[in-house]
N, C-alpha and C positions, 0 to 999 in steps of 0.2 A: 504494500500500500504506500503510495507516495504521500509525503507530508505537505500540508498546505504552505503556501508562500508565507515566509515570516516565522515559521516554526521549525526548530531544530530539536531533535531528540537523539541523544547518544546513550548507549547502554554499556556499562562496565560491570561485568560479572566479578564479584569479589569472593564469593564462595559458591558451592553448587546450589545453594538455596537463597542467595542474597545478591542483589545488584544495586548499583548506583545508576539512577536515571537522571541525566542532565538535560534540563529543558531550557531552550533558548528561544526567546521571542514572546509575543503576547499570547496569553492563554484566555481565549474567548470562545464565542459560539462557532467561529470559523475554524478554530484549531483544536478545541477540546475533544472532539470525537477522535481525531487522529492520535492524540495522546492516550485517550482511553483504550484504543486498540493496541497501542504499544504496551501499555501496562498490563492489559489482559493477556497479551502474548507472553509476558514474563511469568505469569501464573501458570500458563500452559506448559512452559519450559521448566517448571518445578521451583521457581523462585517463590519463597514464602516471606521474605523480608526485603522491603524496598526502601531505599533512601532517595528521596526526590530532591535533587539539587536545583533550587529556584533562584540562584544568584543572578542569572541572566534573564529573569522574567520581570519586565518592567511594569506589566499590567495584567490583572486577572479579574474577570467579571464573574458573575454567578455561574456561568457555564463551566469555568475553570474550577470553581469551588465544588461544583457538583461532581466533577471528575475525581477530585481528591477525596471527597466524602464517599463516593461509590467504591473507590479503590480501597480505602480504609475498611469499609464493610466487607468487601470481597476478601481482603487479606485476613480479617478476623474469622471468616468462615473456614479458612484453611489453617487456623492457628498461627497466622503470620502477623506481620506488623508493617506499618508505614511510618517513616520518619521524614520530616521536612527539614531541609538544610539551607541555610544562608538566604532566607527571604529578605528582600529589601525592607526598610522601615514601613513603607506604604503597604506592602503585602502582609507584613507581620501584623499590622493594625487591622487589616481586613480579616485575617485568620483569627485574631483574638476577638474582634467584635462579633464575628459570626459563630464563634464557639468551636471552630475547627481545631484550634489549639488545645481544646479539652479532649479531643478524640485521638490525637496522635502527638508524638513528641516533636518539638521544634528546637533545632540546634542552630547556633551561630555559624557553624562551619560544617562542611561535609566530613572533615576529619573527626570532629567531635561526635557526629552521628554514627560514623563507622566504628569508632572506638567503643561507643555504648553498645552497638549491635554485636560487635565481636568480643565483648567482654573485657574491655580495657580496665583501667584502674577503678572505674566506677564512680568514686567520690567526686572528682573534678567534673566528669562528664554529667553526672546527675545534677550537680549544681548548675552547670551550663543550661541544661534542659529546664530546670525549675526557673532560673532567672529569665530565660527566654519566654517561657509560658506566662510569667508574671507581667510581662510588658504589654 
């Protein structure tokens, strides 16, 4: 499936059941379905834990939020998880205001999200996730 103009999605598999999904571009009604298909494909390939790198997403509307919420629900159905990494302050505010930050962990960096997922030191990573969720 080709991606809509303005959307880039890259997948980096970090373990057999985990991947980093880097999203570049606006996440809206025109691009949300393409991302949803990419994320569903990861579940089909056995990924149970996803880190969504949102550092290069300057805008997200309700369609983008719907994709994230649906993915969180889909991953819960397979005992998996979704972590959001590096959202801009604007996106972070939208995630917090809509309650998405209550349904999945939000991290300041992709590295912090991966460390938490892969069982890093824990304490510093958990503090990053709590601080991010409180914003």
